[in-house]
N, C-alpha and C positions, 0 to 999 in steps of 0.2 A: 679389325676394330677393339681397340679394349675395354675392359667390362665398365671402364671409369667412364671413355668418350662416352658407348652407349648409353648410362643413364645419364649424363650429363647433355646428350640430347634427346634423350626423352622427357629431360627433367625443362629443356628450352621448347620441344614441341607442345606442352600441357601449357606453359607460362604463353607460351602465342597466341592461344586461340583465347586463355582468360583477358592478354590486353588487349586483345581487339574487341573482345566484347566489350568491355571497360571503353574504349573509343566507340563504338556503335553507339554505348548508350548514354555516353555523353552528348556525342552527333544529335541523336533524337534529343534531348534533352535540351540542346543549345541552338537546335536548326531555329532560322528566323521562323519566328511566332510575334505576328503583330500584338499581342500582347508581353511579349519579354522585354521585346527593345526600347521601350519607356523605363522600364526597372535599370536594366542594363545599362542605358545611357545615364540615368542619374546615380546613379548608384555612383558612379565614377566620376560625374561630377561632383557627389558629395564628399566621396573618398578626396578631393582634391581640394574641398574648402578646409577641411580637417587636416589636411595633413598643413596648411598654410597656417592655419590656426597653431597648430601643434608646434608649427616651427617658431613663432611667435612667441606663446609663451613662453617653450625653451630660450630664446634669447633671452627673455628677461628674469630666468630664474637664473641665468646664467650670471648677467649683470649684476641680481643682488649678493649672487654667492661671490662675486669678483672683491665686491664692498665689502660684504662680510670679513673676507678673507684681509685686504685691507684698513680696515679699521680694528682687526682683532691685531693685527701688526704693528700700528698705531697704539692701540690699548697697550699694547707689552712692552713700546719700547719707552712708553709714561713712563706707565711702571716700571721698568727697571732703570730708566734713570734717576727718578722725583720720589721712587717706594720707599727709600731708605732716608730719604732726608724730610721728602713730602708726605706724609702717609695719606692726607685727606687729597693732594695732588692725585696718587695711586684711586685712592676710593673714588674719586669722580670719572678719571678713566676707566675704568671695570663698572661703572652703574652709567655714563653713555658707551657705552661700545651694549654693556645689555639693551639696554632703553633702542639705541639702534638695531640691536638686530630683534627685538619686538617688535618695531614696525617691520621688518623685513619680511619675517613670520607671516604677519599679517597680511603685510602684500602678495607672498605666495599664496596666501589662502584667498584672499580676495581674485587675485586672479583666475585661479584653477578653477573658482566655481564660475569665475565668468566663461573660462575655456569652457567647461563643463555644458552651460548653458547654450554658446553658441554654437557645439555639435548637436545636441542636442535640438536645435531648430534646422542644423544643417538638415538631419536627417528626415527631421518634418516636413521640410520644407520638398523635400526629394520625393520624399512619398507623398506627397499631395502633387505635384506637378506630374509625376510620375502617372496617378492617376488620374488626370485631366487627360496627360494625351495618351495614354488605353482608353478611355470613351472618346474619344478622339476616332482612335483606330475602330473601335466598336461599330461607329456611329457610321464609318467609311468601310467597313466590310458588312453591314447592316444593308445604308444604302441600295450598296453594290449586290446585294443576294437581291435587294426586292426589284432591282432596275431588269439583272437578266431572268428574274422569275416572270418576270412582267415580259420580256419582250422576246421568250420562247412561245411558239405557234403547239399548239395544243394538237 
């Protein structure tokens, strides 16, 4: 075997146990533990809710960007068409575009704050529900332990 192949094999042999060790550690951490189940389940439920809210926020944001582009195009046409002959018309077109832009920016900010608040609510709800489920699991485990403690002959 060449020196390179020997070095590659030695490297692979060294990596394999590390990879296996990492996998064994992960199995230990992720093994079904009555206390972990509710946390994991609530995390993924929360993730789905946040993704739905992010999609709704993004959809609104893109709609406002499309409106902005169209209103900018309309204002440009107004200024180009009437700017030379009617300066007040051009000024009004730019002023209207600015006003609507500020309205869209305000709506962006309001929607962003609403989105952040909803996400925080999803997180709080998930934590609360996971805690309640964990307490139920503890009660069941405690009841089972008490039952087996009293049913075992001495």
